[in-house]
C-alpha positions in Angstrom: 19.8 15.0 3.0 22.4 16.5 0.1 21.7 14.9 -3.3 24.6 12.6 -3.2 23.3 11.1 0.1 19.8 10.8 -1.6 21.7 9.1 -4.8 23.4 6.9 -3.0 20.2 6.0 -0.8 18.2 5.7 -3.7 21.2 3.7 -5.1 21.0 1.1 -2.2 16.9 0.2 -1.7 16.8 0.0 -5.4 19.8 -3.2 -5.4 18.1 -4.3 -2.2 14.2 -4.2 -3.1 14.4 -4.7 -6.8 16.2 -8.3 -5.8 13.2 -9.3 -3.7 10.9 -8.3 -6.1 12.1 -10.1 -8.9 13.7 -13.3 -7.0 11.0 -13.8 -4.4 8.0 -12.0 -5.2 7.7 -12.5 -8.9 5.5 -15.3 -9.6 3.1 -14.4 -5.9 3.0 -10.7 -6.8 1.4 -11.7 -10.7 -1.1 -14.0 -9.4 -2.0 -12.5 -6.0 -3.1 -9.5 -7.9 -5.4 -10.1 -11.1 -5.9 -7.8 -14.2 -9.4 -5.7 -14.2 -11.2 -7.6 -16.6 -11.7 -8.1 -19.9 -9.9 -6.7 -23.2 -10.6 -7.5 -26.7 -8.3 -9.7 -28.2 -9.3 -10.3 -31.9 -12.5 -11.8 -33.9 -13.4 -15.2 -35.5 -16.3 -17.0 -37.2 -19.2 -17.5 -35.3 -19.5 -21.1 -33.6 -22.6 -22.9 -32.0 -23.1 -22.0 -28.6 -21.1 -18.7 -28.7 -23.1 -15.6 -27.0 -24.7 -13.7 -29.8 -24.0 -10.3 -27.2 -20.3 -10.8 -28.5 -20.7 -10.5 -32.3 -19.1 -7.8 -34.3 -21.4 -6.4 -36.5 -19.5 -4.7 -38.3 -17.2 -7.7 -39.3 -20.3 -9.5 -40.2 -22.0 -7.1 -42.8 -18.5 -7.0 -44.3 -18.2 -10.8 -45.2 -21.6 -11.6 -44.9 -21.2 -14.3 -42.4 -21.4 -14.2 -38.5 -17.9 -13.2 -36.2 -17.8 -13.0 -32.6 -15.0 -10.8 -30.9 -13.0 -12.9 -28.6 -11.7 -11.4 -25.1 -9.2 -12.3 -23.0 -7.9 -11.1 -19.1 -6.8 -8.1 -19.2 -3.6 -8.3 -17.0 -2.5 -4.8 -16.7 -2.9 -3.3 -13.5 -2.8 0.4 -12.3 -0.8 0.3 -8.4 -1.2 3.2 -6.3 0.8 3.2 -2.8 -1.3 5.5 -0.5 1.9 6.4 2.0 1.5 7.8 5.3 3.9 10.8 5.6 2.7 11.7 9.5 5.1 12.6 11.7 4.7 9.3 13.9 6.4 7.6 11.2 9.6 9.2 12.5 9.7 6.7 15.3 11.9 3.6 16.1 13.7 2.1 18.9 15.2 -1.3 17.2 16.7 -1.6 13.1 15.2 0.9 11.9 12.2 4.1 11.6 9.2 3.1 10.9 9.0 5.6 7.7 12.2 3.6 6.5 10.4 0.4 6.2 7.6 1.8 4.9 9.9 3.0 1.8 11.5 0.0 1.5 8.1 -2.0 1.2 6.7 0.7 -1.1 10.3 0.6 -3.3 9.6 -3.3 -3.7 5.8 -3.2 -4.4 6.7 -0.6 -7.0 9.9 -2.8 -8.6 6.9 -5.7 -8.6 4.3 -3.3 -10.7 7.2 -2.4 -12.9 8.7 -5.7 -13.1 4.2 -7.2 -14.5 4.3 -4.6 -16.8 1.7 -2.5 -14.7 1.6 1.1 -13.6 2.7 2.5 -10.7 1.5 5.8 -8.5 1.9 7.2 -5.3 -0.5 9.0 -3.2 1.2 10.9 0.2 -0.9 11.9 2.7 -0.9 13.5 6.5 -3.9 14.8 7.2 -3.6 16.4 3.9 -2.7 15.3 0.3 0.6 16.5 0.3 1.6 15.5 -3.3 0.5 13.1 -6.2 2.1 10.9 -8.5 0.2 10.1 -10.9 0.9 6.1 -12.2 3.4 6.0 -14.9 5.7 2.8 -16.3 9.4 2.7 -16.3 12.6 2.3 -14.0 13.0 6.4 -14.5 9.3 7.0 -12.9 10.3 3.9 -9.9 13.8 5.8 -9.3 11.5 9.4 -8.9 9.4 7.3 -6.8 11.5 6.1 -4.4 13.7 9.4 -4.3 10.5 10.8 -3.2 9.8 8.1 -1.0 13.5 8.9 0.9 14.0 12.8 0.8 9.7 13.9 1.2 9.2 16.6 3.3 5.4 16.8 4.5 3.6 20.1 5.1 1.7 18.4 8.0 2.6 16.0 10.9 -0.7 14.9 11.8 -2.8 12.2 10.3 -6.2 11.9 8.3 -6.4 8.4 7.2 -9.8 8.7 5.7 -9.2 11.6 3.9 -6.3 10.2 2.0 -8.6 7.3 1.0 -11.5 9.7 -0.2 -8.7 11.5 -2.4 -8.0 7.8 -4.1 -11.5 7.2 -4.7 -12.4 10.3 -6.2 -8.7 10.5 -8.5 -8.4 7.2 -9.6 -11.7 6.9 -12.5 -10.5 3.2 -13.4 -10.3 0.2 -10.8 -6.7 -0.1 -9.7 -5.0 -1.9 -6.9 -4.0 0.9 -3.9 -1.7 -0.7 -1.0 -2.1 2.1 2.1 1.4 2.1 4.1 0.9 3.3 7.6 0.8 2.8 11.7 -2.4 3.5 11.5 -2.1 5.6 14.3 -5.5 8.1 13.6 -7.8 9.0 16.0 -11.2 9.5 13.4 -12.6 6.2 12.0 -12.1 5.4 7.9 -13.9 2.5 7.8 -16.7 4.5 5.6 -13.9 5.5 3.6 -12.5 2.2 3.6 -15.2 0.0 2.4 -16.5 2.7 -0.4 -13.0 2.7 -2.1 -12.5 -0.9 -1.6 -16.0 -1.6 -3.7 -14.4 0.8 -6.8 -10.5 -0.7 -6.1 -8.6 -3.4 -4.7 -7.5 -2.3 -1.4 -4.9 -3.8 0.5 -3.6 -2.3 4.1 0.1 -2.9 5.0 0.3 -1.7 9.0 4.2 -0.9 10.1 4.8 -0.2 13.9 7.5 -0.5 16.3 7.5 -3.4 19.0 7.8 -0.4 21.8 4.2 0.9 20.9 2.9 -2.6 21.7 5.0 -3.4 24.8 7.0 -0.7 27.0 10.6 -1.7 28.7 10.9 -1.1 32.3 13.2 1.8 32.2 12.2 4.1 34.5 11.1 7.4 34.2 10.4 8.0 30.4 9.3 11.1 28.4 7.0 10.7 25.8 6.4 13.1 23.0 3.3 12.8 20.5 5.3 13.4 17.0 1.9 14.8 15.6 0.8 17.0 18.3 4.4 17.9 20.5 2.7 17.2 23.4 5.1 15.6 25.8 4.4 13.6 29.3 6.5 11.7 31.9 5.8 8.4 32.5 7.3 5.7 35.1 7.4 2.5 32.9 9.0 0.6 36.2 5.2 0.6 37.1 3.6 -2.9 36.1 0.2 -1.3 35.9 1.7 1.5 33.8 3.1 -1.1 31.2 -0.1 -3.2 31.9 -2.4 -0.6 30.8 -0.7 0.7 28.2 0.1 -3.1 26.5 -3.9 -3.1 27.0 -4.6 0.1 24.8 -2.3 -1.2 22.3 -4.6 -4.6 22.2 -7.7 -3.1 22.3 -6.8 -0.7 19.6 -5.2 -3.9 17.2 -8.2 -5.7 17.4 -10.8 -2.4 16.8 -8.2 -1.9 13.4 -8.7 -5.6 12.6 -12.6 -5.4 13.0 -12.1 -2.4 10.9 -10.0 -4.2 8.1 -12.6 -7.5 8.6 -15.7 -5.1 8.0 -14.5 -3.2 4.7 -13.2 -6.5 3.3 -9.4 -5.5 3.2 -6.7 -7.8 3.3 -4.3 -6.5 5.5 -0.6 -7.4 7.2 1.3 -6.0 9.9 5.2 -5.6 10.5 7.1 -5.0 13.0 9.9 -2.9 12.7 12.7 -5.1 13.8 11.2 -8.0 12.1 11.6 -9.1 8.1 8.4 -7.9 5.9 9.7 -10.1 3.4 7.6 -12.9 5.4 4.8 -10.7 6.1 4.0 -9.8 2.3 4.5 -13.4 1.0 1.9 -14.4 3.8 -0.4 -11.8 2.2 0.2 -12.8 -1.4 -0.9 -16.3 -0.1 -3.9 -15.2 1.1 -5.2 -13.6 -1.8 -4.3 -16.9 -4.0 
């Protein structure tokens, strides 16, 4: 993509997602994702019933009477986006590719974070860590992230979600809120890594999928290509048995994926590429309030 085209696309996404984050998500985002703990605010004189562990001994010694530290909830968050950039995201049969929807959701979350005065960073992953953008604040930083989301070229086309999650656990020393944006098409289990990550951080899973992955159309012979391995094969979609077998595979896969999220105690939502992701995000936020 040419630089002019990228900048135009960045502007389009900024206008759309910034409006969503300010008009729709402002309050919901704020209440759905809490601060990481209590921060020191001020000192005041000791009152009956105060916890003696909060006594500030330096101030107490200076004024010759007991003073305690006062704490308040620390609202500022660090938000990390774990973005799947494997080959399977370059697929779409309706309005847009999965990759395009992931970009829009990620940009919306980024603007929501920045409006809440939170830091935002990104981990791009395939079956390796493709790029790490450390969390920072500011519009310039957000636009850099959106540009990378639009034009990022992964070195690998394969997927390893477990490795992306483990990298998050290792690289982020302080607690953060982490959104995993992926189609979650992976042969390897990542439940253990997800459970460990969610103990340290607040992890949320957002699945983006295409309706044709869930339900094959009856259009006769169709060549399907695995975007990650390049493997090709012909299937007869006019066969009811073929369509039924494929649908059963999808249902079983989704059941297993939801079990993984439940066992890991991770909130999740699924969004289809031909549907409105705004409703999905609002339902996710509502679930957390």
